[in-house]
C-alpha positions as CSV (number, residue, x, y, z in Angstrom):
1,X,0.0,0.0,0.0
2,X,1.1,3.6,-0.7
3,X,-0.2,6.5,1.3
4,X,-1.0,9.6,-0.7
5,X,-2.0,12.7,1.2
6,X,-3.0,10.5,4.1
7,X,-5.0,8.0,2.1
8,X,-3.8,4.5,1.5
9,X,-4.0,3.2,-2.0
10,X,-2.9,0.0,-3.7
11,X,-0.4,1.6,-6.0
12,X,2.8,-0.3,-5.3
13,X,4.7,-1.2,-8.5
14,X,3.0,1.6,-10.4
15,X,4.8,4.6,-12.0
16,X,4.3,7.9,-10.2
17,X,3.4,9.9,-13.4
18,X,0.7,7.4,-14.3
19,X,-0.8,7.6,-10.8
20,X,-0.8,11.4,-10.8
21,X,-2.5,11.6,-14.2
22,X,-5.2,9.1,-13.2
23,X,-5.9,11.1,-10.1
24,X,-6.4,14.2,-12.3
25,X,-3.2,16.1,-11.5
26,X,-1.5,18.3,-14.1
27,X,2.1,17.2,-13.9
28,X,3.3,20.7,-14.6
29,X,1.5,22.1,-11.6
30,X,2.3,19.7,-8.8
31,X,5.1,19.0,-6.4
32,X,5.6,15.5,-4.9
33,X,7.3,14.6,-1.7
34,X,8.2,10.9,-1.4
35,X,9.2,9.6,2.0
36,X,10.4,13.0,3.1
37,X,12.3,14.0,-0.1
38,X,11.2,16.0,-3.2
39,X,10.8,13.9,-6.4
40,X,12.2,16.0,-9.4
41,X,9.6,16.4,-12.1
42,X,12.0,14.8,-14.6
43,X,11.8,11.6,-12.6
44,X,8.0,11.2,-12.3
45,X,7.8,8.8,-15.3
46,X,10.7,6.6,-13.9
47,X,9.7,6.6,-10.3
48,X,8.2,3.3,-9.4
49,X,6.1,3.4,-6.2
50,X,7.0,0.8,-3.5
51,X,4.9,-0.8,-0.7
52,X,5.1,1.5,2.3
53,X,5.9,4.7,0.4
54,X,4.3,7.9,1.8
55,X,3.6,10.7,-0.8
56,X,2.5,14.2,-0.3
57,X,1.1,15.8,-3.5
58,X,0.7,19.6,-3.6
59,X,-1.0,21.3,-6.6
60,X,-0.2,24.8,-7.5
61,X,-3.1,27.2,-8.3
62,X,-2.8,30.5,-10.1
63,X,-4.7,33.6,-9.3
64,X,-4.5,36.7,-7.3
C-alpha cells in the first residue's frame, strides 16, 4: 500500500506519473514529496512506487 496525502491506495509497483495523471493532477503544476524527499519532475515517469511509500502531493493554483 502507498499512502498519498494520508489516504492508503494499492499503487505499489506503479509509475508515479501514471498515478498522478489518473488522479487528475496536471504534472506541470504539482510538487511531490516521497518519504520526506522531493521527487524531481523529470523523474515522475521513472519513479516506481513501493509498498510502504508515503507521498504528499501539492497542486499549484494560479490567481491573485
